[in-house]
DODOGU-237142 format. One record per residue (C-alpha): residue in one letter; x, z, y. Coordinates in nm, 3 decimals. Each point is the difference from the previous one (the first is absolute). Example, Ala and Ser with C-alpha at 12.3 -4.5 7.8 and 13.67 -1.06 7.14 Angstrom:
2
[rec "A", [1.230, 0.780, -0.450]]
[rec "S", [0.137, -0.066, 0.344]]
This chain:
339
[rec "M", [0.000, 0.000, 0.000]]
[rec "T", [0.131, -0.100, 0.337]]
[rec "K", [0.018, 0.222, 0.301]]
[rec "G", [-0.280, -0.204, 0.154]]
[rec "D", [-0.225, 0.068, -0.296]]
[rec "K", [0.064, 0.373, 0.028]]
[rec "R", [-0.088, -0.002, 0.367]]
[rec "R", [-0.318, -0.194, -0.073]]
[rec "G", [-0.089, 0.247, -0.268]]
[rec "R", [0.049, 0.297, 0.227]]
[rec "K", [-0.208, -0.167, 0.274]]
[rec "K", [-0.280, -0.066, -0.240]]
[rec "Y", [0.004, 0.367, -0.105]]
[rec "R", [-0.017, 0.120, 0.361]]
[rec "V", [-0.295, -0.223, 0.079]]
[rec "R", [-0.187, 0.133, -0.299]]
[rec "Y", [0.071, 0.361, 0.116]]
[rec "D", [-0.114, -0.068, 0.353]]
[rec "R", [-0.324, -0.145, -0.126]]
[rec "I", [-0.064, 0.310, -0.207]]
[rec "V", [0.062, 0.224, 0.300]]
[rec "V", [-0.227, -0.211, 0.218]]
[rec "L", [-0.269, 0.006, -0.266]]
[rec "V", [0.017, 0.377, -0.032]]
[rec "L", [-0.022, 0.044, 0.375]]
[rec "L", [-0.295, -0.235, 0.011]]
[rec "I", [-0.183, 0.196, -0.269]]
[rec "I", [0.063, 0.329, 0.182]]
[rec "S", [-0.129, -0.145, 0.328]]
[rec "I", [-0.315, -0.129, -0.168]]
[rec "A", [-0.061, 0.343, -0.160]]
[rec "V", [0.032, 0.179, 0.338]]
[rec "V", [-0.240, -0.241, 0.166]]
[rec "V", [-0.255, 0.032, -0.279]]
[rec "S", [0.025, 0.382, 0.009]]
[rec "S", [-0.056, 0.006, 0.378]]
[rec "C", [-0.301, -0.223, -0.028]]
[rec "V", [-0.152, 0.215, -0.269]]
[rec "K", [0.044, 0.314, 0.215]]
[rec "K", [-0.138, -0.172, 0.305]]
[rec "F", [-0.318, -0.110, -0.171]]
[rec "S", [-0.050, 0.327, -0.185]]
[rec "G", [0.056, 0.219, 0.315]]
[rec "E", [0.260, 0.218, -0.170]]
[rec "D", [0.223, 0.066, 0.297]]
[rec "D", [0.198, 0.320, -0.056]]
[rec "T", [-0.087, 0.159, 0.335]]
[rec "E", [-0.369, -0.080, -0.018]]
[rec "T", [-0.019, 0.123, -0.356]]
[rec "S", [0.141, 0.339, 0.100]]
[rec "S", [-0.247, 0.028, 0.288]]
[rec "D", [-0.298, -0.092, -0.213]]
[rec "V", [0.084, 0.246, -0.273]]
[rec "S", [0.037, 0.284, 0.249]]
[rec "S", [-0.331, -0.082, 0.167]]
[rec "S", [-0.174, -0.035, -0.332]]
[rec "A", [0.123, 0.340, -0.111]]
[rec "V", [-0.158, 0.163, 0.307]]
[rec "T", [-0.331, -0.182, 0.015]]
[rec "E", [-0.088, -0.073, -0.358]]
[rec "P", [-0.084, 0.301, -0.220]]
[rec "T", [0.079, -0.001, -0.367]]
[rec "E", [-0.281, 0.028, -0.251]]
[rec "S", [0.030, 0.378, -0.010]]
[rec "E", [-0.022, 0.017, 0.383]]
[rec "T", [-0.315, -0.214, 0.031]]
[rec "P", [-0.235, 0.169, 0.254]]
[rec "T", [-0.316, 0.166, -0.125]]
[rec "E", [-0.340, -0.126, 0.099]]
[rec "P", [-0.113, 0.073, 0.359]]
[rec "Q", [-0.264, 0.260, -0.095]]
[rec "A", [0.243, 0.203, -0.209]]
[rec "T", [0.259, -0.015, 0.278]]
[rec "A", [-0.250, 0.125, 0.259]]
[rec "E", [-0.105, 0.291, -0.219]]
[rec "S", [0.360, 0.103, -0.059]]
[rec "T", [0.078, -0.011, 0.374]]
[rec "E", [-0.303, 0.209, 0.087]]
[rec "A", [0.089, 0.263, -0.257]]
[rec "A", [0.356, 0.017, 0.124]]
[rec "T", [-0.118, 0.032, 0.362]]
[rec "D", [-0.241, 0.280, -0.081]]
[rec "E", [0.269, 0.188, -0.187]]
[rec "A", [0.246, -0.045, 0.288]]
[rec "D", [-0.253, 0.133, 0.251]]
[rec "V", [-0.032, 0.341, -0.166]]
[rec "P", [0.299, 0.063, -0.226]]
[rec "T", [-0.003, 0.363, -0.106]]
[rec "S", [0.205, 0.243, -0.198]]
[rec "S", [-0.065, 0.358, -0.108]]
[rec "V", [0.158, 0.310, 0.148]]
[rec "E", [-0.041, 0.328, -0.184]]
[rec "Y", [-0.104, 0.320, 0.178]]
[rec "D", [-0.060, 0.346, -0.139]]
[rec "K", [-0.301, 0.216, 0.077]]
[rec "T", [0.179, 0.191, 0.278]]
[rec "A", [0.045, -0.325, 0.193]]
[rec "S", [-0.378, -0.042, 0.010]]
[rec "Q", [-0.009, 0.312, 0.221]]
[rec "M", [0.255, -0.133, 0.253]]
[rec "G", [-0.020, -0.244, 0.289]]
[rec "S", [-0.161, -0.069, 0.335]]
[rec "L", [-0.344, -0.042, -0.160]]
[rec "V", [-0.018, 0.331, -0.188]]
[rec "L", [-0.347, 0.149, 0.027]]
[rec "V", [-0.023, 0.376, 0.051]]
[rec "N", [-0.329, 0.187, 0.039]]
[rec "S", [-0.207, 0.262, -0.180]]
[rec "E", [-0.007, -0.221, -0.312]]
[rec "Y", [0.355, -0.133, -0.008]]
[rec "E", [0.291, 0.245, 0.016]]
[rec "Y", [0.341, -0.073, 0.146]]
[rec "T", [0.274, 0.114, -0.238]]
[rec "F", [0.299, -0.041, 0.234]]
[rec "P", [0.185, -0.253, -0.220]]
[rec "E", [0.371, -0.006, 0.067]]
[rec "G", [0.112, -0.295, 0.209]]
[rec "D", [-0.341, -0.087, 0.142]]
[rec "I", [0.077, 0.100, 0.360]]
[rec "D", [0.288, 0.112, 0.219]]
[rec "P", [-0.147, 0.257, 0.245]]
[rec "V", [0.196, 0.032, 0.325]]
[rec "T", [-0.087, 0.166, 0.332]]
[rec "I", [-0.189, -0.208, 0.250]]
[rec "V", [0.191, 0.150, 0.293]]
[rec "G", [0.332, -0.113, -0.144]]
[rec "N", [-0.110, -0.355, -0.084]]
[rec "R", [-0.260, -0.106, 0.259]]
[rec "N", [0.056, -0.237, 0.292]]
[rec "D", [-0.079, 0.071, 0.367]]
[rec "F", [-0.354, -0.137, 0.001]]
[rec "Y", [-0.163, 0.315, -0.141]]
[rec "Q", [0.078, 0.365, -0.067]]
[rec "A", [0.006, 0.238, -0.295]]
[rec "G", [-0.225, 0.305, 0.022]]
[rec "D", [0.276, 0.228, -0.131]]
[rec "Y", [0.346, 0.001, -0.152]]
[rec "V", [-0.099, 0.030, -0.364]]
[rec "T", [-0.280, -0.247, -0.073]]
[rec "K", [0.113, -0.272, -0.241]]
[rec "L", [-0.107, -0.341, -0.119]]
[rec "D", [0.149, -0.245, -0.245]]
[rec "K", [0.296, -0.174, 0.160]]
[rec "D", [-0.141, -0.350, -0.047]]
[rec "V", [-0.333, 0.107, 0.150]]
[rec "I", [0.175, 0.127, 0.315]]
[rec "A", [0.175, -0.337, 0.034]]
[rec "Q", [-0.337, -0.176, 0.000]]
[rec "L", [-0.148, 0.261, 0.232]]
[rec "N", [0.285, -0.062, 0.245]]
[rec "A", [-0.076, -0.373, 0.001]]
[rec "L", [-0.373, 0.065, 0.052]]
[rec "M", [0.056, 0.239, 0.289]]
[rec "E", [0.244, -0.235, 0.171]]
[rec "A", [-0.253, -0.283, -0.017]]
[rec "Y", [-0.278, 0.233, 0.115]]
[rec "A", [0.200, 0.107, 0.307]]
[rec "A", [0.073, -0.365, 0.079]]
[rec "S", [-0.373, -0.077, -0.013]]
[rec "M", [-0.050, 0.261, 0.274]]
[rec "N", [0.307, -0.109, 0.198]]
[rec "A", [0.117, 0.359, -0.028]]
[rec "E", [0.324, 0.170, -0.093]]
[rec "T", [-0.179, 0.231, -0.241]]
[rec "T", [-0.338, 0.031, -0.170]]
[rec "G", [-0.069, 0.363, 0.090]]
[rec "I", [-0.049, 0.063, -0.371]]
[rec "F", [0.143, 0.272, -0.219]]
[rec "I", [-0.019, 0.042, -0.375]]
[rec "Q", [-0.109, 0.333, -0.140]]
[rec "D", [-0.024, 0.075, -0.371]]
[rec "G", [0.148, -0.214, -0.271]]
[rec "Y", [0.158, 0.056, -0.338]]
[rec "R", [-0.108, 0.321, -0.179]]
[rec "T", [0.151, 0.153, -0.309]]
[rec "F", [-0.216, 0.140, -0.277]]
[rec "E", [0.074, 0.356, 0.121]]
[rec "E", [-0.086, -0.081, 0.361]]
[rec "Q", [-0.335, -0.146, -0.097]]
[rec "E", [-0.067, 0.293, -0.231]]
[rec "E", [0.054, 0.241, 0.289]]
[rec "R", [-0.212, -0.206, 0.240]]
[rec "H", [-0.283, -0.016, -0.251]]
[rec "R", [0.016, 0.371, -0.070]]
[rec "S", [0.000, 0.086, 0.372]]
[rec "G", [-0.292, -0.233, 0.074]]
[rec "K", [0.198, -0.242, 0.219]]
[rec "S", [-0.058, -0.275, -0.253]]
[rec "K", [-0.331, 0.061, -0.173]]
[rec "T", [-0.074, -0.333, -0.162]]
[rec "F", [0.290, -0.072, -0.234]]
[rec "D", [0.187, 0.226, -0.240]]
[rec "A", [0.377, -0.015, -0.026]]
[rec "G", [0.098, -0.327, -0.163]]
[rec "H", [-0.308, -0.179, 0.131]]
[rec "T", [0.067, -0.058, 0.370]]
[rec "D", [0.114, -0.338, 0.127]]
[rec "Y", [0.268, 0.169, 0.211]]
[rec "H", [0.199, 0.054, -0.320]]
[rec "T", [0.083, -0.372, 0.000]]
[rec "G", [0.217, 0.020, 0.312]]
[rec "R", [-0.194, -0.300, 0.130]]
[rec "T", [-0.284, 0.181, 0.179]]
[rec "F", [0.013, 0.160, 0.345]]
[rec "D", [-0.212, 0.107, 0.297]]
[rec "V", [0.016, -0.168, 0.341]]
[rec "F", [-0.063, 0.176, 0.333]]
[rec "R", [0.030, -0.086, 0.369]]
[rec "Y", [0.140, 0.219, 0.272]]
[rec "D", [-0.293, 0.090, 0.225]]
[rec "S", [0.063, 0.217, 0.304]]
[rec "Q", [-0.375, 0.027, 0.061]]
[rec "S", [-0.054, 0.164, -0.336]]
[rec "G", [0.022, 0.374, -0.043]]
[rec "T", [0.233, -0.053, -0.294]]
[rec "G", [0.217, -0.259, 0.173]]
[rec "Y", [-0.090, -0.271, -0.248]]
[rec "S", [-0.295, -0.195, -0.136]]
[rec "Y", [-0.078, -0.156, -0.335]]
[rec "F", [0.104, -0.363, -0.016]]
[rec "E", [-0.272, -0.264, 0.006]]
[rec "A", [0.130, -0.351, -0.045]]
[rec "D", [-0.059, -0.257, 0.270]]
[rec "D", [-0.063, -0.367, -0.076]]
[rec "W", [0.368, -0.091, -0.018]]
[rec "F", [0.079, 0.275, -0.249]]
[rec "K", [-0.300, -0.084, -0.215]]
[rec "E", [0.093, -0.366, -0.012]]
[rec "N", [0.375, 0.038, -0.049]]
[rec "S", [0.076, 0.320, -0.190]]
[rec "G", [-0.068, -0.180, -0.328]]
[rec "N", [0.272, -0.252, 0.081]]
[rec "Y", [0.246, 0.287, -0.035]]
[rec "G", [-0.158, 0.139, -0.316]]
[rec "F", [-0.219, 0.285, 0.137]]
[rec "I", [-0.365, 0.086, -0.061]]
[rec "L", [-0.238, 0.272, 0.114]]
[rec "R", [-0.001, 0.225, -0.305]]
[rec "Y", [-0.346, 0.155, 0.044]]
[rec "P", [-0.224, -0.248, 0.184]]
[rec "E", [-0.355, 0.079, 0.099]]
[rec "G", [-0.266, -0.077, -0.260]]
[rec "K", [0.240, 0.029, -0.295]]
[rec "E", [-0.041, 0.371, -0.074]]
[rec "T", [-0.144, -0.061, -0.347]]
[rec "A", [0.303, -0.205, -0.100]]
[rec "T", [0.274, 0.205, 0.168]]
[rec "G", [-0.147, 0.347, -0.053]]
[rec "E", [0.097, 0.092, 0.357]]
[rec "N", [-0.176, 0.005, 0.336]]
[rec "P", [0.085, -0.294, 0.227]]
[rec "R", [0.298, 0.034, 0.235]]
[rec "T", [0.115, -0.230, 0.275]]
[rec "Y", [0.357, 0.130, -0.002]]
[rec "T", [0.122, 0.009, -0.361]]
[rec "Y", [0.193, -0.313, -0.100]]
[rec "R", [0.156, -0.114, -0.324]]
[rec "Y", [0.268, -0.257, -0.075]]
[rec "V", [-0.091, -0.239, -0.285]]
[rec "G", [0.203, -0.306, 0.099]]
[rec "V", [-0.076, -0.356, 0.091]]
[rec "P", [-0.214, -0.188, -0.104]]
[rec "H", [-0.216, 0.282, -0.134]]
[rec "A", [-0.050, 0.165, 0.337]]
[rec "S", [-0.104, -0.327, 0.162]]
[rec "Y", [-0.260, -0.060, -0.269]]
[rec "I", [-0.130, 0.358, 0.006]]
[rec "N", [-0.036, 0.002, 0.378]]
[rec "S", [-0.157, -0.344, 0.031]]
[rec "H", [-0.252, 0.076, -0.276]]
[rec "Q", [-0.070, 0.353, 0.123]]
[rec "L", [0.093, 0.166, -0.328]]
[rec "C", [0.157, 0.331, -0.089]]
[rec "L", [0.293, 0.023, -0.241]]
[rec "E", [-0.224, 0.103, -0.291]]
[rec "E", [-0.223, -0.306, 0.047]]
[rec "Y", [0.297, -0.233, 0.027]]
[rec "I", [0.159, 0.118, -0.323]]
[rec "T", [-0.335, -0.036, -0.176]]
[rec "E", [-0.019, -0.360, 0.126]]
[rec "V", [0.355, -0.084, -0.106]]
[rec "K", [-0.069, 0.135, -0.348]]
[rec "G", [-0.238, -0.292, -0.045]]
[rec "H", [0.284, -0.253, 0.035]]
[rec "T", [0.256, -0.105, -0.261]]
[rec "N", [0.310, -0.215, 0.035]]
[rec "E", [-0.213, -0.293, -0.116]]
[rec "N", [-0.265, 0.077, 0.263]]
[rec "P", [0.185, 0.168, 0.289]]
[rec "L", [-0.139, 0.118, 0.331]]
[rec "E", [0.140, -0.236, 0.265]]
[rec "I", [0.079, 0.161, 0.336]]
[rec "S", [0.129, -0.154, 0.323]]
[rec "A", [0.192, 0.225, 0.238]]
[rec "N", [0.261, -0.055, 0.270]]
[rec "G", [0.008, -0.373, -0.070]]
[rec "H", [0.071, 0.051, -0.370]]
[rec "T", [-0.211, -0.030, -0.314]]
[rec "Y", [0.012, 0.251, -0.285]]
[rec "N", [-0.142, 0.030, -0.348]]
[rec "V", [-0.097, 0.355, -0.098]]
[rec "Y", [-0.107, 0.106, -0.348]]
[rec "Y", [-0.032, 0.300, -0.228]]
[rec "V", [0.164, 0.079, -0.334]]
[rec "P", [-0.133, 0.300, -0.197]]
[rec "A", [0.268, 0.238, -0.125]]
[rec "E", [0.043, 0.067, -0.369]]
[rec "T", [-0.100, 0.352, -0.102]]
[rec "E", [0.327, 0.036, -0.192]]
[rec "G", [0.338, -0.163, 0.036]]
[rec "K", [0.085, -0.266, 0.253]]
[rec "T", [-0.228, -0.257, 0.162]]
[rec "A", [0.101, -0.367, 0.018]]
[rec "V", [-0.096, -0.108, 0.351]]
[rec "P", [-0.015, -0.379, 0.059]]
[rec "V", [0.185, -0.093, 0.320]]
[rec "P", [0.092, -0.338, 0.156]]
[rec "T", [0.349, -0.128, -0.070]]
[rec "D", [0.039, -0.222, 0.306]]
[rec "K", [-0.167, 0.205, 0.275]]
[rec "E", [0.064, 0.332, 0.171]]
[rec "Y", [-0.219, 0.280, -0.131]]
[rec "T", [-0.050, 0.375, 0.001]]
[rec "V", [-0.152, 0.225, -0.265]]
[rec "S", [-0.169, 0.324, 0.100]]
[rec "G", [-0.170, 0.255, -0.215]]
[rec "C", [-0.345, 0.093, 0.125]]
[rec "N", [-0.016, 0.341, -0.174]]
[rec "A", [-0.337, -0.107, -0.134]]
[rec "G", [0.087, -0.152, -0.334]]
[rec "G", [0.232, -0.289, 0.067]]
[rec "F", [0.214, -0.221, 0.220]]
[rec "I", [-0.069, -0.226, 0.297]]
[rec "V", [0.220, -0.311, 0.035]]
[rec "T", [0.038, -0.169, 0.337]]
[rec "A", [0.158, -0.348, -0.003]]
[rec "A", [0.090, -0.187, 0.318]]
[rec "L", [-0.094, -0.367, -0.037]]
[rec "N", [0.179, -0.124, 0.311]]
């Protein structure tokens, strides 16, 4: 073989190789074009696919998440709403607790037993403000009651555009022994020891300084402002006229009792005595509460009878402010603030 033949052979081999390379490249190009066309017509762009899947996951429920029928959904919502409106839990109280609180009833039928922790008696003279006076240095009331009395007297003085009310407080908290002595001496004829409302530390007598009187004072008789506003601070007339059968005491214009808001507002506006109010509240349960509006707020008030033995489970709201007071007449009174 000549050198020329060898060169021709090598050239022929290179041409054959080039054709193979070109053919392979051509096949690859055709495959890419076909693949792109298929994707274009099928809409399978990578970015759009990712977006669609994400959207589908949010908006399209699986079979197990398929919504219930409209009627069933409405019933479930209503039940949940009702439950959320009055969620309650139970708080346990023993029998002693049923004899404690601002609504305890004390009269010839119901005895006050001086339960520990019910009140904190302090002297009026050492805790009053400048809008009224104490009749002496020893008369006491519950500390919280004096705080409310201070607020009432300040507002009362403001209503008269005066620096003071001209009022002084005489008589207040009495111990069992003090009432026993008063009853024995004839100073307090109506109630035996243990049965006077003064034991509660929430009852007191109101007088006015009166220079024209031979005694230097006169019994307090409320004017229109006091009648209309004393309940806003939690105070009621303890022995109103016409209620002798219920209270067991002659009417007085000057003996007041702290029972708290909203009870005082309701008692005063409905012209009740404390005995009548407690009887009315006893007719209301937590499922059928007495609704009271006072000082721009609305309250639900209801009664829970105490167990004769052991503790009493008292239903109370879980999402609203509330107080529980014994009434000393067989059970508890719950007061829940709705707003």
